[in-house]
MIKOLZA-486996 format. One record per residue (C-alpha): z, x, y. Coordinates in Angstrom, 2 decimals. Layout:
// MIKOLZA-486996
      pz      px      py
       Z       X       Y
...
// end
This chain:
// MIKOLZA-486996
      pz      px      py
   -1.66  -28.77    4.81
    1.57  -29.90    3.15
    2.52  -31.99    6.19
   -0.87  -33.70    5.89
    0.42  -35.56    2.81
    2.66  -37.55    5.20
   -0.19  -38.53    7.53
   -0.76  -42.29    7.99
   -4.00  -43.63    6.54
   -6.16  -46.49    7.74
   -8.88  -48.14    5.66
  -11.38  -50.96    5.51
  -13.58  -52.36    2.78
  -15.91  -55.32    2.38
  -17.74  -56.72   -0.61
  -19.45  -59.93   -1.72
  -21.53  -61.58   -4.45
  -24.28  -64.20   -4.28
  -26.41  -65.54   -7.12
  -28.97  -68.33   -7.12
  -28.10  -69.27   -3.55
  -24.43  -69.64   -4.45
  -21.80  -67.44   -2.80
  -19.41  -66.42   -5.51
  -17.07  -64.56   -3.17
  -16.78  -62.65    0.07
  -13.93  -60.18    0.43
  -12.79  -58.12    3.41
   -9.72  -55.95    3.58
   -8.24  -53.64    6.25
   -4.98  -51.79    5.84
   -2.60  -49.13    7.17
   -0.24  -47.05    5.02
    2.52  -44.81    6.38
    4.22  -42.42    3.91
    7.81  -41.48    4.77
   10.15  -38.73    3.60
   12.14  -40.35    0.78
    9.14  -41.56   -1.20
    9.13  -44.83    0.77
    5.71  -46.08    1.84
    5.17  -48.70    4.57
    2.05  -50.87    4.40
    0.38  -53.42    6.65
   -3.01  -55.07    6.59
   -5.19  -58.14    6.43
   -7.10  -59.64    3.47
   -9.75  -62.34    3.59
  -11.23  -63.54    0.29
  -13.29  -66.77    0.15
  -15.99  -68.22   -2.10
  -16.75  -70.72   -4.87
  -15.51  -68.56   -7.68
  -12.42  -66.65   -6.58
   -9.28  -66.06   -8.57
   -6.69  -68.42   -7.02
   -4.21  -65.54   -6.95
   -6.57  -63.59   -4.68
   -7.92  -66.41   -2.52
   -6.76  -66.48    1.09
   -6.98  -69.04    3.89
  -10.26  -69.07    5.82
   -8.70  -67.20    8.75
   -7.38  -64.50    6.44
   -3.92  -63.43    5.30
   -1.81  -60.77    7.03
    0.84  -58.78    5.25
    3.46  -56.09    5.93
    5.63  -54.51    3.33
    7.30  -51.57    1.77
    7.18  -49.72   -1.56
   10.38  -47.98   -2.65
   10.87  -45.74   -5.73
   14.47  -46.48   -6.72
   14.56  -43.95   -9.57
   12.36  -40.89  -10.00
   10.59  -39.90   -6.80
   13.19  -41.10   -4.29
   15.13  -37.89   -3.57
   12.17  -35.62   -4.27
    8.51  -36.17   -5.05
    5.26  -34.20   -4.97
    4.82  -34.61   -1.22
    8.37  -33.52   -0.46
    8.21  -30.62   -2.91
    4.92  -29.35   -1.49
    6.32  -29.36    2.05
    9.50  -27.55    0.99
    7.46  -24.93   -0.85
    5.14  -24.55    2.12
    8.10  -23.65    4.34
    9.23  -21.11    1.73
    5.72  -19.67    1.46
    5.74  -19.19    5.22
    8.82  -17.00    4.78
    7.01  -15.08    2.05
    4.01  -14.43    4.26
    6.25  -13.25    7.09
    7.91  -10.78    4.70
    4.48   -9.63    3.49
    3.42   -9.24    7.12
    6.38   -6.96    7.88
    5.70   -4.90    4.75
    2.00   -4.58    5.63
    2.83   -3.59    9.21
    5.27   -0.94    8.00
    2.69    0.41    5.55
    0.06    0.58    8.30
    2.34    2.56   10.61
    3.37    4.84    7.73
   -0.27    5.68    6.94
   -0.90    6.31   10.64
    2.17    8.59   10.80
    1.04   10.36    7.64
   -2.37   11.06    9.18
   -0.71   12.25   12.38
    1.54   14.67   10.47
   -1.47   16.12    8.64
   -3.22   16.52   12.00
   -0.21   18.45   13.35
   -0.20   20.79   10.33
   -3.97   21.36   10.58
   -3.63   22.30   14.27
   -0.79   24.71   13.52
   -2.74   26.39   10.69
   -5.79   26.87   12.89
   -3.59   28.37   15.63
   -2.09   30.75   13.06
   -5.50   31.91   11.79
   -6.76   32.33   15.35
   -3.83   34.64   16.05
   -4.29   36.54   12.81
   -8.02   36.95   13.47
   -7.29   38.36   16.93
   -4.87   40.87   15.38
   -7.42   41.85   12.72
  -10.17   42.37   15.33
   -7.80   44.46   17.46
   -6.99   46.67   14.44
  -10.69   46.99   13.61
  -11.46   48.16   17.15
   -8.70   50.75   16.93
   -9.84   51.97   13.51
  -13.44   52.31   14.75
  -12.29   54.53   17.59
  -10.24   56.65   15.19
  -13.19   56.96   12.80
  -15.42   58.08   15.68
  -12.79   60.66   16.67
  -12.51   61.83   13.07
   -8.86   60.77   12.68
   -9.61   58.13   10.01
  -12.07   58.06    7.12
  -14.97   55.59    7.05
  -13.28   53.65    4.23
  -10.55   52.57    6.69
  -13.15   50.88    8.92
  -14.61   49.09    5.89
  -11.19   47.78    4.89
  -10.45   46.61    8.43
  -13.87   44.93    8.59
  -13.22   43.08    5.33
   -9.94   41.77    6.72
  -11.73   40.48    9.84
  -14.28   38.68    7.66
  -11.53   37.15    5.55
   -9.74   35.94    8.67
  -13.02   34.47    9.94
  -13.45   32.64    6.63
   -9.88   31.34    6.68
  -10.25   30.23   10.29
  -13.51   28.41    9.51
  -11.86   26.61    6.60
   -8.94   25.68    8.85
  -11.36   24.45   11.55
  -13.17   22.15    9.11
   -9.81   20.87    7.80
   -8.75   20.13   11.38
  -11.95   18.16   12.00
  -11.31   16.07    8.89
   -7.65   15.46    9.82
   -8.70   14.54   13.36
  -11.11   11.93   11.99
   -8.37   10.57    9.74
   -6.18   10.04   12.80
   -9.14    8.37   14.53
   -9.14    5.71   11.79
   -6.08    4.24   13.52
   -7.43    4.37   17.08
   -9.03    1.21   18.52
   -9.44   -0.08   22.04
   -8.36   -3.53   23.21
  -11.80   -4.95   22.43
  -11.51   -3.87   18.78
  -13.96   -0.96   19.07
  -13.20    2.18   17.04
  -12.32    5.35   18.95
  -12.65    9.02   18.02
   -9.95   11.50   18.95
  -11.26   14.07   21.41
  -11.34   17.63   20.06
   -9.53   19.04   23.12
   -6.48   16.85   22.51
   -3.54   18.50   20.75
   -0.46   16.98   19.04
    2.84   16.47   20.79
    5.31   19.27   20.11
    8.60   17.35   20.18
    7.71   14.55   17.77
   10.50   15.62   15.42
   12.98   14.59   18.11
   11.26   11.22   18.50
   11.28   10.69   14.74
   14.96   11.61   14.49
   15.81    8.81   16.92
   14.23    6.39   14.46
   15.61    8.03   11.35
   19.37    7.91   11.83
   20.44    7.85    8.21
   23.95    9.27    8.47
   26.43    6.69    7.24
   23.76    4.12    6.41
   24.81    1.37    4.00
   21.83    1.57    1.66
   22.91   -1.39   -0.48
   23.25   -3.70    2.53
   19.98   -2.44    4.00
   18.16   -3.17    0.75
   19.76   -6.61    0.53
   18.15   -7.58    3.85
   14.86   -5.82    3.07
   11.65   -7.88    3.47
   10.73   -7.07   -0.13
   13.95   -8.75   -1.32
   13.35  -11.61    1.10
    9.95  -12.11   -0.52
   11.38  -12.15   -4.05
   14.19  -14.53   -3.06
   11.58  -16.85   -1.58
    9.70  -16.82   -4.90
   12.90  -17.90   -6.65
   13.51  -20.64   -4.06
    9.96  -21.89   -4.62
   10.57  -22.12   -8.37
   13.88  -23.89   -7.75
   12.01  -26.62   -5.88
    9.74  -27.05   -8.91
   12.82  -27.26  -11.14
   14.35  -29.92   -8.94
   11.11  -31.91   -9.11
   11.02  -31.67  -12.92
   14.66  -32.67  -13.24
   13.99  -35.70  -11.05
   11.17  -36.71  -13.42
   13.75  -37.37  -16.17
   15.05  -40.34  -14.20
   13.57  -43.75  -15.02
   10.62  -44.76  -12.87
   11.77  -47.85  -10.96
    9.40  -49.05   -8.25
   10.19  -51.97   -5.93
    7.44  -53.58   -3.85
    7.88  -56.21   -1.17
    5.43  -57.80    1.29
    5.78  -60.54    3.89
    2.75  -62.81    4.27
    1.46  -64.62    7.32
   -1.70  -66.37    8.44
   -1.23  -64.92   11.93
   -0.79  -61.33   13.12
    2.82  -61.92   14.24
    6.20  -61.02   12.79
    7.81  -63.86   10.80
   10.67  -65.71   12.45
   12.54  -66.22    9.20
   12.62  -63.13    6.94
   14.57  -65.11    4.33
   11.70  -67.51    3.77
   10.86  -67.00    0.09
    7.67  -69.04    0.33
    5.68  -66.36    2.16
    6.24  -63.17    0.27
    5.11  -60.99   -2.61
    7.82  -59.07   -4.46
    8.00  -57.18   -7.69
    9.78  -54.45   -9.57
    8.58  -52.23  -12.40
   10.58  -50.00  -14.75
    9.21  -47.28  -17.01
   11.35  -45.01  -19.19
    9.97  -42.31  -21.53
   11.68  -42.46  -24.91
   11.73  -38.75  -25.76
   11.17  -36.90  -22.43
    9.53  -34.05  -24.32
    7.14  -33.24  -21.49
    9.92  -33.24  -18.89
   12.41  -31.32  -21.03
    9.77  -28.71  -21.92
    8.84  -28.34  -18.27
   12.47  -27.81  -17.26
   13.02  -25.17  -19.94
    9.83  -23.41  -18.91
   10.69  -23.33  -15.20
   14.25  -22.28  -16.01
   12.94  -19.31  -17.99
   10.67  -18.45  -15.06
   13.59  -18.56  -12.62
   15.70  -16.33  -14.88
   12.82  -13.87  -15.10
   12.47  -13.88  -11.31
   16.21  -13.38  -10.86
   16.19  -10.40  -13.21
   13.14   -9.04  -11.39
   15.00   -9.39   -8.08
   18.07   -7.61   -9.48
   15.92   -4.84  -10.96
   13.85   -4.40   -7.80
   16.97   -4.37   -5.64
   18.55   -1.66   -7.79
   15.30    0.32   -8.06
   14.73    0.11   -4.30
   18.31    1.21   -3.63
   17.75    4.25   -5.84
   14.33    4.86   -4.24
   15.77    4.92   -0.72
   18.79    6.96   -1.79
   16.48    9.51   -3.42
   14.23    9.48   -0.35
   17.18   10.26    1.91
   18.20   13.13   -0.38
   14.61   14.41   -0.35
   14.60   14.50    3.46
   17.83   16.52    3.47
   16.46   18.91    0.81
   13.16   19.40    2.64
   15.02   20.17    5.86
   16.98   22.86    4.01
   13.81   24.22    2.39
   12.02   24.31    5.75
   14.90   26.24    7.34
   14.98   28.74    4.47
   11.21   29.17    4.53
   11.22   29.63    8.28
   13.78   32.40    7.88
   11.63   34.03    5.16
    8.55   33.84    7.39
   10.56   35.43   10.20
   11.60   38.28    7.91
    8.00   38.86    6.83
    7.03   38.92   10.52
    9.65   41.63   11.13
    8.31   43.66    8.20
    4.76   43.24    9.51
    5.68   44.41   12.99
    7.53   47.42   11.54
    4.60   48.32    9.29
    2.17   48.06   12.21
    4.38   50.35   14.26
    4.49   52.90   11.44
    0.72   52.61   11.00
    0.14   53.26   14.72
    2.06   56.53   14.33
    0.09   57.45   11.22
    3.05   56.97    8.88
    1.58   54.04    6.95
   -1.75   52.78    5.67
   -3.96   49.89    6.63
   -3.57   48.58    3.09
    0.19   48.17    3.56
   -0.29   46.53    6.95
   -2.73   44.03    5.43
   -0.37   43.38    2.53
    2.52   42.66    4.93
    0.29   40.43    6.99
   -0.90   38.48    3.95
    2.73   37.94    2.91
    3.55   36.72    6.40
    0.56   34.36    6.47
    1.45   32.90    3.05
    5.06   32.33    4.12
    3.97   30.81    7.42
    1.45   28.48    5.73
    4.11   27.40    3.26
    6.49   26.69    6.15
    3.84   24.63    7.94
    3.08   22.71    4.73
    6.79   22.03    4.26
    6.90   20.76    7.83
    4.07   18.32    7.10
    5.78   17.23    3.87
    9.07   16.76    5.73
    7.32   14.70    8.40
    5.72   12.50    5.74
    9.01   12.15    3.86
   10.80   11.04    7.02
    8.04    8.55    7.78
    8.21    7.22    4.21
   11.96    6.77    4.55
   11.42    4.72    7.70
    8.78    2.67    5.87
   11.00    2.12    2.82
   13.81    0.97    5.08
   11.32   -1.34    6.88
   12.38    0.22   10.17
    8.93    0.81   11.62
    8.87   -2.78   12.86
   12.21   -2.48   14.65
   11.21    0.90   16.09
    8.09   -0.44   17.82
    8.59   -2.49   21.03
    7.79   -6.19   20.51
    4.89   -6.13   22.99
    3.22   -3.51   20.79
    3.83   -5.46   17.60
    2.38   -8.95   18.22
    1.70   -9.66   14.53
    5.31  -10.21   13.46
    5.62  -13.90   14.30
    8.90  -15.84   14.13
   11.93  -14.58   12.20
   12.13  -15.48    8.48
   13.63  -18.83    7.49
   17.13  -18.59    6.05
   17.13  -19.40    2.32
   19.82  -20.52   -0.06
   20.95  -17.41   -1.96
// end
């Protein structure tokens, strides 16, 4: 669109007036204008104006009058004008949109990774409750046999039955949660024709995704400050400043006097003149306009300067805030890894206590109540460990997103939306 301001234009117009059988005038004009970069405009055309009452300054020979000329702004508008400024800003805006595209692509892949991590955790929880339900049903069968043989009171069978029902309830809740998480993952599945897909229920998550993620998330020794400096978010903000700087340059140019020089060569034939120094066949003129106070221009410059300073402070603040955000995110990943390891060890210890309690109970040295208590403790610890795993997965994915590394982690043939690299801007 901005380049369109430099498109050549061709035109034609015709008019005339008659009154009482008398032709006052007949006028026909065709022309071509060609804008160029430095505010210079080339013109060429043909005028034919005849009639009984025509201004002598406008009257032309019967065959018409051809002209070719140039208009040059010698003051304001030569080095920069609206057309030039719009084109420069358009190139900067293209850089902004490319940065926005990278940010949007990273956010999309983060949300997909987030949904995938929740799907993994939901699968693991359902597997845990399936295992715990099988254990509870096995204990119930054993208790029923002991009650029939008179070795256990009826109350033991009731307690074992309640545990089985609770496990069934927990498993059903986990099954519904898995269905919901599966559908959330399906939001990001589409075929090549753009049709939505639904993840099949028999599909299960990959087990070694942590290893895949670690290959993306190599954060040891990372220069956070340098990474943030080259971040698309900073590129976007720097482009906003560059756009305002173009406006400032345009306003500063407006303070110069407006000096316009126009020159046209005239000819009765559509041929180039043999003698360009012939002063008899030409139209030339110069105009000068100088504001006396420049209040509009000076106010505009002060306003845009304040805007640039605000944008520069916003860039500095965002750069510092984003550096702290990524630094904190890296620390969070390390802390969650430590928490997950500690919780895994706690869950393992609860599992050992549960196995020991079940062994004692099988020999009649413990009670079903204690076995259930140990099992509940183990389940709580295991669920917490699985939840920490999902949180750790999401935190790692967020770190990749904040670093804008999702784009570089995906092969180019799978990321066709990125377009050309950003345009280098003046810092």
